[in-house]
N, C-alpha and C positions, 0 to 999 in steps of 0.2 A: 337623637339627631333628626331634624325635620327632613321632609322630602326635598324641600328647596335646597338645603345645605348639600345633599348628595347629588342633586342634578347640576348645580352650578359648576362644580369642577369638571364634570363630563362635558358640559357645553363649552367651557373654556378650553378643554383639551381639543375639542373638535374645531374650535376657532383658531387655535394656535398655529397650524401649518400655514394658513392664509396670512395671518399676522406676521409670521416670520418671513414669508415671501415678500410682503410689503416692505419690511425693514431692510431686507437685502436689496430690493429694487430701489428704494430711496437712496441708499448708500451708493449703489452702482450708478444710478442716474447722475448723481452729483459728480462722481469721478469722471463719468463719460462726458458730462457737460464741460468740465475743465479740459478734457482731451480735445473735444470739438473746437473749443476756443483756441487752444494751443495750435492745433492743426491749421485753423484759419489764419492765425497770425504768422505761422511759418510760411504758409502759401503766399501771404502778402509781403513777406520779408521783414516783418516786425519781430525783432529778436531781443529787444532790450526790456521787454515787459512780460511777465508771466500771466497765465490765465487767471489766477486768483486776483492779481492786481487789476487786470482788465475788468473782471467782474465787479471788483470794488468800485472802479471808476463808473461803470454802468449803473450800479446801485446808488451812488451818490448823485449822479445826474446833474441837474441844475441847482441842487441844494447846497447850502453851506452848513456843514455839520461838524460835530466834535467826534472823536473816537468813541467817547462814552455813548453818544447817541446811536452810533452804528452798532455798538454792542447791545444797547438796550432794545434796539429793533430786532435783535436776534440774528443779524447777518453774520457776525464774526465773533471770535473769541478774543480775549484781552491782548495778549502779547502778539498774536497774529495780526490784528488790525493795526496796532501801534507800529510794529515793524514795517508793515506794508505801506502805511501812510508816510512814514519817514522816508522810505525808499522812493515813493512816488513824488514827494516834494523834492528830494535830491535829484531825481531824473527830470524834473521840470513839468511833470504832469499835473501837479497840484500847487496852489498857493496856500500858505498857512499864515495865520495871524492870531496873536494872543487875544483871548476874549476880553472885552472891556470890563465886564462885570466880575468874572472869575478869572484872574490873571493866571491861574494854574492851567486852565483849559485852553486848548488851541483849536481854532476853527479852521476848517479846510474847505476849499472849493476847487473845481477843475480849472486848469489853464486852457488856452486854445488847443494845446497839444493833448491835454487830457480829454477835451471834448471830442477830438478826432478819434481817439480810442473808443470813447463811449459810443460815438456814431457808428464805428466799425462793428461793435458788438450788437448794436441795435439793428443794423442792416443784416447781420448774420441771423439774429432771432426772427426778423421779418421774413427772411428766406425760408427759415425752418417752418414758420407758421403757414406760409403759403404752400410749401411742399407737403406738409401734413394734410392740409385741406385738399390740395390737388390730387393727392394719392388716395384720398378718402380714408386715411389712417385714423383720423379723429375729426368728428364734426363739432360745431360750436356748442351744441347741447352737452355732448360727452365731456368736452374739456371743461366746461363750466361745472358739471357734476364732479369731475375729478378734483378741481380746485376746491370746491365746497367740502368734499370728503377729506382731503388732505388738511384743510384748515381745522376740521374737527379733531384729527389726530394731533395736530400741532397744539390745539387748545387743551386736549387731554394731557399730553406730555407736559405742557407748561404748568397745568394744575398739579401734576404729580410733583414737580420740582418745588412749587410754591407752598403747597398745603399738606403734603404727606411726607412724613419724616422717616 
């Protein structure tokens, strides 16, 4: 066995605690984000929509999309997005229309009511961005570095799904 073969596992073991901490943080941050949105909506008296649905409206924004496009962008899982899109249409937050080219696909876009929810989430995120900067919790350079590093992890994980069996 070469020296490189013996060193690599040791390096990976040393790397592992920080990697596991990142995994836990990503999961916790997502759950916490949903709680923050939920709390904001409760404070505003918006009780007919949940945080996942509000985030879905935020991510769609001014676009017209299909459920498949949302899934392919990596935002949502299959049944989760279909269920929530159906509920959002039923509640009047989204318009839906069969795609002219592929009649099986349904394109969705926000209604005025959906844009209000999107704007509420946008305002919440703007307050957070301002608060993080004002408290000097994160500066512009640090957040840019964080985004770049998380994109690298995303790319690595995506490659694992696509290319390694």
